[in-house]
C-alpha positions as CSV (number, residue, x, y, z in Angstrom):
1,M,0.0,0.0,0.0
2,F,2.7,2.5,1.0
3,K,5.9,2.7,-0.8
4,R,9.1,3.8,1.0
5,L,10.6,7.0,-0.2
6,T,14.1,6.9,-1.6
7,L,16.9,9.1,-0.3
8,P,16.9,11.5,-3.2
9,Q,13.1,11.9,-2.8
10,L,13.5,12.7,0.9
11,V,16.3,15.2,0.2
12,F,14.2,16.9,-2.5
13,A,11.1,17.1,-0.2
14,T,13.3,18.5,2.6
15,V,14.9,21.1,0.4
16,L,11.5,22.0,-1.0
17,G,10.0,22.4,2.4
18,I,12.8,24.6,3.7
19,A,12.7,26.8,0.6
20,G,9.0,27.1,0.9
21,G,9.3,28.2,4.5
22,V,11.9,30.7,3.7
23,Y,9.8,32.1,0.9
24,I,6.7,32.4,3.0
25,Y,8.4,34.0,6.1
26,H,10.8,36.2,4.2
27,P,8.7,39.4,4.4
28,I,8.3,38.8,8.2
29,F,12.1,38.6,8.6
30,E,12.6,41.7,6.5
31,Q,10.2,43.7,8.6
32,L,11.9,42.5,11.8
33,A,15.3,43.5,10.5
34,K,13.9,46.9,9.4
35,D,12.3,47.5,12.8
36,Q,15.5,46.6,14.7
37,K,17.5,48.9,12.5
38,E,15.1,51.8,13.2
39,L,15.2,51.1,16.9
40,K,18.9,51.0,16.9
41,E,19.1,54.4,15.1
42,K,16.6,55.9,17.5
43,L,18.7,54.6,20.4
44,Q,21.8,56.1,19.0
45,L,20.1,59.5,18.6
46,V,18.9,59.4,22.2
47,Q,22.4,58.5,23.5
48,E,24.0,61.3,21.4
49,S,21.5,63.9,22.7
50,E,22.2,62.7,26.3
51,K,25.9,63.1,25.8
52,K,25.4,66.7,24.6
53,S,23.2,67.6,27.6
């Protein structure tokens, strides 16, 4: 009834699954990186203004 998958089929399915996950979640990772960059820049501005005060 069920056939066993060969090693190349398993590797292909694994690669396809990982690539699909990266493709789906890529915009989320981009947004997180953008948000972290903006927060870092704001933190630097606050620190620079505190140094001047």
